[in-house]
C-alpha positions as CSV (number, residue, x, y, z in Angstrom):
1,X,5.6,39.0,-9.6
2,X,8.3,37.2,-7.7
3,X,10.8,37.7,-10.5
4,X,13.2,40.7,-10.4
5,X,12.6,41.5,-6.7
6,X,15.6,42.4,-4.6
7,X,16.2,41.7,-0.9
8,X,19.2,42.4,1.3
9,X,20.1,39.3,3.4
10,X,22.6,39.9,6.2
11,X,25.8,41.4,4.7
12,X,25.1,40.2,1.2
13,X,22.4,41.2,-1.4
14,X,20.0,38.6,-2.8
15,X,18.4,39.1,-6.2
16,X,15.5,37.0,-7.4
17,X,16.6,35.7,-10.8
18,X,15.7,32.8,-12.9
19,X,18.3,30.0,-13.0
20,X,18.6,26.7,-14.9
21,X,17.9,24.1,-12.2
22,X,15.7,21.0,-12.3
23,X,12.9,21.0,-9.8
24,X,13.2,17.8,-7.7
25,X,9.4,17.5,-7.4
26,X,8.1,18.0,-10.9
27,X,11.2,18.2,-13.2
28,X,10.6,21.8,-14.4
29,X,13.9,23.1,-15.6
30,X,13.8,26.8,-14.3
31,X,13.6,28.0,-10.7
32,X,13.4,31.6,-9.3
33,X,16.0,32.3,-6.7
34,X,14.7,34.6,-4.0
35,X,16.9,34.1,-0.9
36,X,20.6,33.6,-0.4
37,X,22.8,33.0,2.7
38,X,26.4,32.4,2.1
39,X,29.0,30.4,4.1
40,X,26.8,28.5,6.6
41,X,27.7,25.1,8.2
42,X,26.8,22.2,6.0
43,X,25.6,20.4,9.1
44,X,24.0,21.8,12.3
45,X,23.6,18.7,14.5
46,X,26.8,16.8,14.1
47,X,28.4,17.2,17.6
48,X,31.9,18.3,17.8
49,X,34.2,17.4,20.7
50,X,36.9,19.9,19.7
51,X,36.2,23.7,19.6
52,X,38.7,24.3,16.7
53,X,37.2,21.6,14.7
54,X,33.7,23.2,15.2
55,X,34.9,26.6,14.3
56,X,36.5,25.3,11.1
57,X,33.6,23.1,10.1
58,X,32.9,23.0,6.4
59,X,30.5,25.6,5.0
60,X,28.2,25.9,2.0
61,X,25.6,28.2,0.6
62,X,21.9,28.3,0.9
63,X,20.3,29.6,-2.4
64,X,16.5,29.0,-2.4
65,X,14.8,28.6,-5.7
66,X,11.0,28.6,-6.3
67,X,9.4,26.5,-8.9
68,X,6.6,28.4,-10.6
69,X,5.3,25.2,-12.1
70,X,4.5,23.2,-8.9
71,X,5.4,25.6,-6.0
72,X,8.3,23.7,-4.5
73,X,11.3,25.4,-3.0
74,X,14.7,23.9,-2.9
75,X,18.4,24.9,-2.2
76,X,19.8,25.1,-5.6
77,X,23.4,25.0,-4.1
78,X,22.9,21.9,-2.1
79,X,25.6,19.2,-2.5
80,X,24.6,15.7,-1.3
81,X,28.3,15.0,-0.5
82,X,27.8,16.8,2.8
83,X,24.9,14.5,3.8
84,X,27.0,12.8,6.4
85,X,24.5,11.5,9.0
86,X,26.0,9.3,11.7
87,X,25.5,8.4,15.4
88,X,27.0,11.7,16.4
89,X,24.2,13.6,14.6
90,X,22.2,14.6,17.6
91,X,18.6,15.7,17.0
92,X,16.8,13.8,19.7
93,X,14.0,15.9,21.1
94,X,12.4,13.5,23.6
95,X,14.0,15.2,26.5
96,X,11.3,17.9,26.3
97,X,8.0,17.3,28.1
98,X,6.3,19.6,25.6
99,X,7.5,17.5,22.6
100,X,6.8,14.2,24.3
101,X,3.2,15.3,24.8
102,X,2.8,16.0,21.2
103,X,4.5,12.7,20.2
104,X,2.2,10.8,22.5
105,X,-0.9,12.6,21.1
106,X,0.3,11.8,17.5
107,X,1.1,8.2,18.2
108,X,-2.4,7.6,19.8
109,X,-4.1,9.4,16.9
110,X,-2.3,7.1,14.4
111,X,-3.0,3.9,16.4
112,X,-6.6,4.6,16.7
113,X,-7.2,5.8,13.2
114,X,-5.4,3.0,11.5
115,X,-5.9,0.2,14.1
116,X,-2.2,-0.2,14.7
117,X,-2.3,-3.2,17.0
118,X,-0.1,-6.3,16.5
119,X,1.1,-4.7,13.2
120,X,4.4,-4.3,11.4
121,X,5.6,-0.7,11.4
122,X,8.4,0.8,9.4
123,X,9.9,4.2,10.2
124,X,12.2,5.8,7.6
125,X,14.5,8.2,9.3
126,X,13.8,7.0,12.9
127,X,16.5,9.2,14.5
128,X,17.2,7.5,17.8
129,X,14.0,5.5,17.7
130,X,11.8,7.3,20.2
131,X,8.6,7.5,18.1
132,X,8.9,4.0,16.6
133,X,9.3,2.5,20.1
134,X,6.3,4.5,21.3
135,X,4.1,3.1,18.5
136,X,5.2,-0.4,19.3
137,X,4.7,0.0,23.0
138,X,1.2,1.5,22.8
139,X,-0.1,-0.9,20.0
140,X,2.0,-3.9,20.9
141,X,3.4,-3.7,17.4
142,X,6.6,-4.8,15.7
143,X,8.9,-2.3,14.1
144,X,11.9,-1.7,11.8
145,X,13.7,1.6,12.0
146,X,16.1,2.8,9.3
147,X,18.4,5.7,9.9
148,X,22.2,6.2,9.7
149,X,22.2,8.1,13.0
150,X,20.3,5.6,15.1
151,X,21.9,4.3,18.2
152,X,20.4,0.9,19.1
153,X,19.7,0.7,22.8
154,X,19.8,4.5,23.4
155,X,16.1,4.7,24.2
156,X,14.9,2.2,26.8
157,X,11.6,0.5,26.0
158,X,9.5,-2.6,26.9
159,X,9.1,-3.0,23.0
160,X,12.9,-3.1,22.4
161,X,12.8,-6.8,21.6
162,X,10.2,-6.2,19.0
163,X,12.1,-3.5,17.1
164,X,15.0,-3.8,14.7
165,X,17.2,-0.8,13.9
166,X,19.2,-0.5,10.7
167,X,21.9,2.0,10.7
168,X,21.7,3.1,7.1
169,X,20.1,5.4,4.6
170,X,16.9,4.3,3.2
171,X,16.9,3.2,-0.4
172,X,15.5,0.5,-2.8
173,X,17.6,-2.2,-1.0
174,X,15.2,-1.7,2.0
175,X,12.1,-2.3,-0.1
176,X,11.5,-5.6,1.7
177,X,10.6,-3.6,4.8
178,X,7.1,-2.5,4.1
179,X,4.7,-3.8,6.8
180,X,1.3,-2.5,7.5
181,X,2.3,1.2,8.2
182,X,5.1,3.4,7.1
183,X,6.0,6.6,8.9
184,X,8.7,9.2,8.1
185,X,9.2,12.2,10.3
186,X,11.5,15.1,9.7
187,X,13.5,13.3,7.0
188,X,12.0,14.3,3.6
189,X,13.2,17.9,4.0
190,X,16.8,16.5,4.1
191,X,16.3,14.7,0.8
192,X,17.1,16.4,-2.5
193,X,15.7,13.9,-5.0
194,X,12.2,14.2,-3.5
195,X,10.2,12.7,-6.3
196,X,12.6,9.8,-6.7
197,X,12.4,9.1,-2.8
198,X,8.6,9.1,-2.7
199,X,8.4,6.8,-5.7
200,X,10.8,4.4,-4.1
201,X,8.6,4.2,-1.1
202,X,5.6,3.7,-3.4
203,X,7.3,1.0,-5.4
204,X,8.2,-0.9,-2.2
205,X,4.5,-1.0,-1.3
206,X,3.4,-2.6,-4.6
207,X,-0.3,-3.7,-4.4
208,X,-0.4,-3.8,-0.5
209,X,-2.8,-1.4,1.4
210,X,0.0,0.1,3.5
211,X,-0.7,3.5,4.9
212,X,2.1,6.1,4.9
213,X,2.4,9.2,7.1
214,X,5.1,11.9,6.6
215,X,5.8,14.8,8.8
216,X,8.0,17.8,7.8
217,X,8.4,21.4,8.6
218,X,5.6,23.6,7.1
219,X,7.2,26.1,4.8
220,X,4.1,28.3,4.6
221,X,4.8,29.4,8.2
222,X,8.5,29.9,7.4
223,X,7.7,32.3,4.5
224,X,4.8,34.2,6.2
225,X,6.7,34.7,9.4
226,X,10.1,35.1,7.8
227,X,11.4,32.3,10.1
228,X,15.0,32.4,8.8
229,X,16.1,30.3,11.7
230,X,14.3,27.4,10.0
231,X,16.3,27.8,6.8
232,X,19.7,25.9,6.8
233,X,21.9,23.8,4.7
234,X,20.6,20.3,5.7
235,X,17.1,21.4,4.8
236,X,17.4,21.3,1.0
237,X,13.7,20.8,0.4
238,X,10.8,23.1,1.6
239,X,7.2,22.0,1.3
240,X,3.9,23.7,1.7
241,X,0.7,21.6,1.9
242,X,0.0,21.9,-1.8
243,X,3.5,21.0,-3.0
244,X,3.6,18.0,-0.7
245,X,0.2,16.8,-1.7
246,X,1.0,17.2,-5.4
247,X,4.2,15.3,-5.0
248,X,2.5,12.3,-3.3
249,X,-0.4,12.3,-5.9
250,X,2.2,12.3,-8.8
251,X,4.0,9.4,-7.1
252,X,1.1,7.0,-6.8
253,X,-0.7,8.0,-3.6
254,X,-4.0,9.4,-2.7
255,X,-4.0,12.0,0.2
256,X,-6.4,11.0,2.8
257,X,-5.4,13.8,5.2
258,X,-3.3,16.9,5.3
259,X,-2.9,19.2,8.3
260,X,-0.5,21.2,10.5
261,X,0.3,20.6,14.2
262,X,2.7,21.6,16.9
263,X,2.0,25.3,16.8
264,X,1.6,25.0,13.0
265,X,5.3,24.2,12.7
266,X,4.8,20.7,11.4
267,X,3.0,19.6,8.2
268,X,1.6,16.1,8.2
269,X,0.3,14.1,5.2
270,X,-1.5,10.8,5.5
271,X,-1.8,8.8,2.3
272,X,-2.6,5.5,0.7
273,X,-1.3,3.8,-2.5
274,X,-3.6,3.8,-5.5
275,X,-3.2,2.1,-8.9
276,X,-4.1,5.2,-10.9
277,X,-2.9,8.7,-10.3
278,X,-5.2,10.6,-8.0
279,X,-6.6,14.0,-9.0
280,X,-8.4,14.7,-5.7
281,X,-7.5,18.0,-4.2
282,X,-7.4,18.2,-0.4
283,X,-9.1,21.3,1.1
284,X,-5.9,22.3,2.9
285,X,-3.9,22.5,-0.4
286,X,-2.9,26.0,-1.6
287,X,-2.3,26.9,-5.2
288,X,1.1,27.6,-6.8
289,X,0.1,31.3,-7.0
290,X,-0.5,31.3,-3.2
291,X,3.1,30.1,-2.6
292,X,4.3,32.8,-5.1
293,X,2.6,35.3,-2.9
294,X,4.2,33.9,0.2
295,X,7.6,34.1,-1.4
296,X,7.0,37.7,-2.3
297,X,6.0,38.5,1.2
298,X,9.1,36.9,2.4
299,X,11.4,38.9,0.2
300,X,9.7,42.1,1.2
301,X,10.0,41.6,4.9
302,X,13.1,39.4,5.5
303,X,15.5,42.3,5.6
304,X,13.5,44.0,8.4
305,X,13.4,40.8,10.4
306,X,17.1,40.2,10.1
307,X,17.9,43.8,10.9
308,X,15.7,43.7,14.1
309,X,17.6,40.7,15.5
310,X,21.0,42.1,14.6
311,X,20.1,45.3,16.4
312,X,18.7,43.4,19.4
313,X,22.0,41.5,19.9
314,X,24.2,44.6,19.1
315,X,22.3,46.6,21.8
316,X,22.6,43.8,24.4
317,X,26.3,43.5,23.6
318,X,26.8,47.3,23.9
319,X,25.2,47.1,27.4
320,X,27.5,44.2,28.3
321,X,24.5,42.0,28.9
322,X,25.0,38.3,29.1
323,X,22.9,36.7,26.4
324,X,22.3,32.9,26.2
325,X,20.6,31.0,23.4
326,X,18.4,28.1,24.6
327,X,18.4,25.3,22.0
328,X,21.6,24.4,20.4
329,X,20.4,22.7,17.2
330,X,19.7,23.8,13.7
331,X,17.6,26.9,14.6
332,X,20.5,28.2,16.8
333,X,23.0,27.6,14.1
334,X,20.9,29.3,11.4
335,X,20.0,32.2,13.8
336,X,23.7,33.0,14.6
337,X,25.3,32.3,11.2
338,X,22.6,34.1,9.1
339,X,22.9,37.2,11.3
340,X,26.7,36.9,11.4
341,X,26.6,37.6,15.1
342,X,28.2,34.6,16.7
343,X,30.4,36.9,18.8
344,X,27.3,38.4,20.5
345,X,26.6,35.4,22.6
346,X,28.9,33.2,24.7
347,X,26.9,30.1,25.4
348,X,24.0,27.9,24.2
349,X,22.0,25.8,26.5
350,X,20.3,22.6,25.8
351,X,18.4,20.0,27.7
352,X,19.7,17.1,25.7
353,X,22.5,15.6,27.9
354,X,24.2,14.1,24.7
355,X,25.0,17.6,23.6
356,X,26.5,18.9,26.8
357,X,30.2,19.7,26.6
358,X,30.2,19.5,22.8
359,X,30.7,22.4,20.4
360,X,28.3,23.8,17.8
361,X,29.4,23.2,14.1
362,X,30.3,26.5,12.4
363,X,29.6,28.4,15.6
364,X,32.1,27.0,18.0
365,X,30.2,27.8,21.2
366,X,30.2,25.2,24.0
367,X,26.8,23.6,24.8
368,X,25.9,23.9,28.4
369,X,23.3,22.2,30.6
370,X,20.5,24.3,31.9
371,X,22.0,24.0,35.4
372,X,24.9,26.1,34.2
373,X,22.6,29.1,34.3
374,X,22.3,28.9,38.1
375,X,25.8,30.3,38.3
376,X,25.9,32.2,35.0
377,X,22.7,34.2,35.7
378,X,22.2,35.5,32.2
379,X,20.5,38.9,31.5
380,X,18.6,37.4,28.4
381,X,17.6,33.9,27.3
382,X,16.6,33.8,23.6
383,X,14.4,30.7,23.0
384,X,14.9,29.3,19.6
385,X,11.5,27.8,19.4
386,X,8.6,29.7,20.9
387,X,6.6,26.6,21.6
388,X,9.0,25.8,24.5
389,X,8.8,29.2,26.1
390,X,6.5,28.2,29.0
391,X,8.5,25.0,29.7
392,X,11.8,26.9,29.8
393,X,10.4,29.7,31.8
394,X,9.3,27.2,34.4
395,X,12.7,25.5,34.5
396,X,14.4,28.9,35.0
397,X,12.1,29.8,37.8
398,X,12.7,26.5,39.5
399,X,16.4,26.9,39.2
400,X,16.2,30.4,40.7
401,X,17.3,32.1,37.5
402,X,15.7,35.5,37.1
403,X,16.1,36.7,33.5
404,X,14.3,38.1,30.5
405,X,13.0,35.3,28.3
406,X,12.6,36.2,24.6
407,X,11.3,33.8,21.9
408,X,12.0,34.1,18.2
């Protein structure tokens, strides 16, 4: 049983307990809390120009609750008032060749599978517009991107004159933007009223045959690997394949495909609208009891994972080694604030030039360009996402930086 298990998390103790809280996916009124991290930044990717402002950035609590009715996991302490996404929310990943290779593969897959040529494409939560522009370039499509953090003109593209960007949160007022294809990547995990959100998308489609594709982090991997660096305040919603599929089926869709990609970090769902609720179960779906087992595994092993990394940083600090974190985004913030070891590193490095010279919310460390390491010559570089290890190792070698590269 998940209930009544106890786990030590960082400096605080976390008890699994039943709380009165409505599940945003299925409406069940009880959740089982199994993981708590207190006083973490309410945003990880809002770039701060002032170090003092970054250090004193508002904080909140992560208290994850598991729904034993549908398997969904949510932050029961999440407060939507902190959802302040703006142009200085910097999450653009397209400066990485590794990520661009994946995006190109995904774009070609979707274009070929759904014949996305000369079509109208909508992207909900388009970030800076990279993927939408790519879809429109490769398929000669037209696009509308909706995101409060979008910066029109940031990404140069031959399709720019065929794409309209709306700097806003997606809501019912945007229901006129439907088109032939709707995609939404790494946005749903930031949405607390998940059922309401997906039903809004479904309502906007009406009786059209519009295909929808959503991409989010896969929480099964987070639980099984105790990937605490992927648990942070903005991510209020945590999906496994089954919980995601059940949400879409309950919201008027039929799941046509369900799979993981990008080193099994990303969970993707492809779905089509149906008139009657679908009871089809995709082979990739897991049961609620499977999720409960993953939660139990997480609670049993998370303390050991946290203790390992705390000791690793403490030992390096005791040896006066220079430790750098590569990747200054959400994983970095969660890594340092969950471990309460901000003082054990001096710098974070990032390839995104729009982050350079800025300070990390709640951490206060200055974000440096990779070239900084030529003179700094760190003893250790901790890579926040293992999928970039080879790319980063090659960059370090080309810069003449000899160091130990360690991946989370």
